[in-house]
N, C-alpha and C positions, 0 to 999 in steps of 0.2 A: 719195344719199343713202344716208344709214348700210342695214350689213343687204347691199347689192349688192339693193336694190329696185328694179324697175322698174315703168313707172306700164305704165296699161291700154291704154296705144295707144302704147308703148311698143311694136316691135317692127323683127325685121329684112326679113323678109318676109312677104307675103299670101301667101296660095292662098287658090283661090277651087274648091269640091272638090262637086260634084251627087250626089245620091242620086236613083237611079231604081230602078225595079221596077216591079211589080204590086202594086196596090190591095190592103190588108192585111197586105203580108208584113214589116212591125215597122219601115220606115223611120222614121217618125218617134220611135219608140220607141230606135232606134238614134243617133239624132242628139243626144236629150231625157238617154240612157247618158252620151252620149260629153259631151256640151258642160252638163248638169248632174249628173250620175248620177243622175239620176230614170230609173224606173220607172211606166207607169200604165195598170193590168190593164183600166183602164175606157174608153183613148183613144181618141176618133174620128174616122173621116178626114177627112185635109188636104184644106182649101179652097180651090188655088191654092197660093201657097208663101208659101214661111216661111223661114227662114235661122237660123239662131246662129250666134255664135263660140267659140271657143277657142283659147290658143297654148299650143302645147307649145314645147320646146326639142330643138334639133337641133345639135348639135358645139357650139358657144358661142354659135349663134345664137338669137334668138324667130323662131318661124316663128307665125303666126297663120291659120289657118279659118276660110277663110268656110265655111259649110257649106249649101247651100240645096238645102227637102225639097220635093216636090212630090206631089199627088192622084198618082195612079197610073191613074184611070179617064180612060178617051177623052174625054170632056168637055174636059175640060184642058186639051188638046193643041194649043190657038192660044197660050198660053205659050212654045212651045218651043223656040223661035231664042232667045230673049229668056234664056230659064233658063238655057243652056248658053251664051252664050256667055261669054269670058273664063272658062272651067270649064279647069282644067287636072289636076284629079284627078276621078274617078268610083265609086261605090261600086256595083255592078249587083245588087240585092241579092232575091231565092229565099226561099221558106220550104219548109224540106224537107219538109213534112208535102203540099206541094201541090206536085204534078207538074206543072203548068198552068202553076204561075207561074217554075216551072223554062226551060218547055218556051219560056215568054214573054221569056227573058235573049237568045234572039239575037235578037231585035225590035227590046230597048233597046240593044243592040247599034250598033244598025244605025245606031239613032238619031245617037245618042250620038257615032258615027264620019263623021254626016252632019253634026254643025252642030259638031265640035269641032276641035284640034288633031288632027294622028296622033300628036306628042308627049304626047298626054292619060297618063296616067295609071291604068289600073281596077284594078280590086282584084272578084274574085267573092264575094258575100258568100253562104253557105247560114243562114240567122237560122233563131231556135226551133229549134236546136240544144239546147234541153230539153229537145222535146218526142221523145225518142230510140225511145219505143215505140210513135210513129208517124210515121215517118222514112218518106219516100216516094222520096228522091231521094239516091242513097247517092251517098257520099263520094268512091268511085274511079270517077265517073261524072263528079259535080262538075269532077275533079279532073283529068279527062282533056277537060274539056270546054275548060277553062282553058289545059290545057297546046296547044292545038289553036289557039284563041282570042289567044294571047300575055298573059293575063292573070293578075294574080296572087291567088292565090284562100282564104276563110278560111271557116271555121265560124263562126258565133256563137251567145251569144246574151242577147237585150237582157234578159232576166228575169232571168237569171243571174250578168250581166253578164261572159260570157265571149267573149274577145279581139276583145271589145270598143275599148276601148284600146288595138290590139295591132292592128286593123285602121286605123284610122285613122291611127294612128302609121305605121305601115308607107307606108300611103301618101303624105303628106310627107314620110317621109324621104328617099323615092325621089326629089317630084318636090321637091326639095331638090339633091339627088343628080343631077338633070336640069338644074336649071339651071347648077350648079356647071360642072359639063362642058362644055356651050353659053360659060361664060362664057371657062372655060381657052380653048378652041377658039377665042371672038371677039378676045378679049385680054380679057379683065375687064370689059366690058359684056354684066350677065349680060341676055342673051336681049333678044326684044324685049317684052320686060314691062318698062310706062311705070315708072320711078324717081322716089321720092316722091312717088308717089300713095297717099294716105292712101283709107280707104274711103268708097266714092260710092257711093249703088246704082242703079242704073241711070242709067254711066257703061257706054260698049260694054267699056274690060280693065275687071275688078276683081281682077283679080291682079297686083300689085305688085312691084317689087324696093326696100326705103326705099336701106339704100344699094350703094354700087359696089362695096366688097367683097367677095369670095366669099369661100367657104370655100376649107382651104386641103385639096385632096385628094393 
């Protein structure tokens, strides 16, 4: 097609990301800001699970993210295993103005690691960075925690659109690099991720590699 346009379903990689963290930390607004560039001050608590998709370009490949968002409330815990299945990246979100949401990150990380592959790429996200005057969690504390836990770290504001794009893009780019490294190690078979599988929610594996060829590193 003229102008190098690629159809919506034309992608090289499909990666499932999950958003986790306490209720009210802004997970849904991070998702809507990244996927649709929208922010809703009146957004209500998510009930059950929602997901959105967006594609970005990494090197010369189209990487499609399927990002799952869930309620942080305890009563929805029954969805846990299905929610995490096939995830290759996660954003663990807390609210910089509510210290308890940061304290609970440890529990969220444990649950995440109990249900996913050890190679999952994790980004710790301190959201609501626009509320500087109400800050209850210092950047230094969060950075130190992220280092201890071997996760990436970024502060975001879904309201101001600060670092939202960067947080998702960094996670997706790192997943892409991990897949490429693995492909080189095993002779260009891009990991155990199934090739040629398109989106089909409900199947065991969501993340997929559509083409055998991988990046040149």
